[in-house]
C-alpha positions, 0 to 999 in steps of 0.5 A, spaced: 715 451 610 715 458 612 721 460 616 721 461 623 724 465 628 729 460 630 731 458 623 729 451 623 723 446 622 725 442 628 727 447 633 720 450 631 716 443 632 720 442 639 718 449 642 710 446 640 707 444 647 703 438 644 698 433 645 698 425 642 691 422 641 693 416 637 698 412 640 698 404 642 701 402 648 704 396 646 706 399 639 710 404 643 715 400 645 722 402 643 727 397 640 731 396 646 725 394 651 722 389 646 728 386 645 729 385 652 722 383 653 723 378 647 729 375 651 724 373 657 720 369 651 726 365 647 721 360 645 718 366 641 719 369 634 721 376 636 728 377 635 732 379 641 737 383 637 735 390 636 738 391 629 734 384 627 728 387 631 728 393 626 729 388 620 723 384 623 719 391 623 719 391 615 712 390 614 710 388 607 703 390 608 697 391 613 696 384 615 703 383 616 704 389 621 698 386 624 701 379 625 707 382 628 703 386 633 700 380 635 707 377 636 709 383 641 703 382 645 705 375 647 711 378 650 707 383 655 705 377 660 705 381 667 703 388 670 710 390 671 711 389 663 705 394 662 708 399 667 714 399 664 711 400 657 707 406 660 714 409 663 717 408 657 712 412 653 711 417 658 719 419 658 719 419 650 713 423 650 716 428 655 722 429 651 718 430 645 714 436 649 708 432 649 703 435 655 698 430 654 696 424 651 690 419 650 693 412 650 690 406 647 690 400 650 687 393 649 685 390 655 683 384 652 689 382 648 693 383 655 688 378 659 689 373 653 696 372 655 694 371 662 695 378 666 690 378 671 684 383 670 685 387 677 693 386 676 692 390 669 688 395 672 693 396 678 699 397 673 695 402 669 694 406 675 701 405 677 704 407 670 699 413 669 702 416 676 709 415 674 707 419 667 705 424 671 711 425 675 715 425 668 710 431 666 705 428 662 698 427 663 695 420 661 688 419 659 686 412 657 682 409 651 680 402 651 679 399 645 677 392 642 681 389 636 676 388 630 677 380 630 675 379 637 668 381 635 662 383 638 663 378 644 670 381 645 667 388 645 662 386 650 668 383 654 672 389 654 666 394 656 665 389 662 672 390 664 672 397 664 666 398 668 668 393 673 675 396 674 674 403 672 681 405 671 682 413 673 683 417 667 679 413 662 675 417 657 674 413 651 672 406 648 675 405 641 675 400 635 682 397 632 685 392 629 683 389 622 678 393 618 677 389 612 671 384 613 670 387 620 664 392 619 664 398 624 656 397 624 657 390 627 659 394 633 653 398 634 650 395 641 657 395 645 658 402 643 651 405 644 652 402 652 659 405 652 657 412 651 651 410 655 656 409 661 660 416 659 665 414 654 667 417 648 667 414 641 673 413 638 673 408 632 678 406 627 675 407 620 678 408 613 685 406 614 685 401 610 677 401 608 673 406 604 670 412 606 663 408 607 666 405 613 668 412 616 661 414 615 658 408 618 663 410 624 659 417 624 652 414 623 652 407 627 658 408 632 656 416 633 664 417 633 666 423 637 673 422 633 676 418 628 682 414 628 685 415 621 679 416 617 684 418 611 679 415 606 674 420 607 679 425 602 675 421 597 668 423 598 667 430 598 660 430 601 663 426 607 669 431 608 664 437 608 660 433 613 667 432 618 668 440 617 662 442 618 661 438 624 668 439 627 669 431 627 677 431 628 681 425 624 687 422 627 692 422 622 698 418 623 702 419 616 708 415 617 704 409 620 700 409 613 706 409 609 709 403 613 703 399 613 702 400 606 695 404 607 698 409 603 703 408 597 707 414 597 708 421 600 705 424 594 699 420 595 698 422 602 691 425 603 693 430 609 693 436 605 687 435 602 684 434 609 686 440 611 684 444 605 677 441 606 677 444 613 677 437 617 680 438 624 686 434 624 691 432 629 697 428 628 699 421 632 704 416 631 700 410 632 705 405 634 712 409 634 716 404 637 715 399 631 715 405 626 721 408 628 718 415 629 716 420 634 711 426 635 715 431 633 718 427 627 711 427 625 710 434 625 717 435 621 715 430 616 709 434 615 713 440 613 718 437 609 714 432 605 707 434 605 709 442 605 705 444 611 708 451 614 709 454 621 702 456 621 699 450 619 703 446 624 700 450 629 693 450 627 694 442 628 697 443 634 691 447 636 686 442 633 689 437 637 688 440 644 681 442 642 679 435 640 682 432 647 677 429 652 681 432 657 678 437 662 676 444 660 681 447 665 687 442 662 684 445 655 685 452 657 692 451 660 694 447 654 691 453 649 695 458 654 702 455 653 701 454 646 699 461 645 705 463 649 710 458 645 707 461 638 708 468 641 716 466 641 717 462 635 712 464 629 715 468 624 715 475 625 708 478 623 704 472 623 698 471 628 696 465 631 690 462 630 685 464 636 683 460 641 675 458 640 
């Protein structure tokens, strides 16, 4: 890591005004919040003690992680609890110097546990306004879990179009990948794009590069959640780089769920070397015990990114965001100002495209 003017990686990262483009609302809740929600559902399996909850979050594999995620969802049964999650996330983001975030919400999972469709929409708007008061602008990516199939995708799209939450920018696809081909969702994504939503499916997290390609060709992905399997396919890497298709990479998540076996195996450096636009995300920071700043620091200390590379990743995130042109210009200007004070002397920051 190149030495910066403040002398520490942590201080350099803290000074960067950031965007967060891959974070799931449900998985963002901290241990105290989840334990408190669990006390309201004593019949459930989720621990009510934060220390026990931390142990509960020791995942054996990706399927185990999904099982725990579903158990957490059963705790969020009111619009008030949804709003509480948003405010908690906003406070964490603000402390991390995050200015803009695109937060993934899975509406169908909340509707299944009994939240009224209109109540959910109202809670999202109340939470968005509260986040703005914290200094964080939130936009929404509404996704379907792969195990809900095409029926779930249509139900999700119907809820989006009926309620049209302010700040909606994209349609996503999360949950299990294995046995859930991206191509099966072609028609729903085509309708979402026709309605003005951007396409942001997960692909290539626990499956191979073929599913990343399918996300591009079948779902017309504007960005791809994870996409790390692309590192195994040179022609696909070249395509992503040539067409500026960003990948949302979540390093701690990949390690905690077993999607990547070790730090030495993580493909992030290979993606950057290939010229692929990469933005860092936390995925489910409450479950993985991380923050966006921590992800940056780990990329420096464990993967060898220097200050200029970290700055480029920050800029790539701004470029990849589905924000307004005015917001993008403001984010770039703030980043330029910050880099002018924290980059090593004689280093030229990457120019704004």
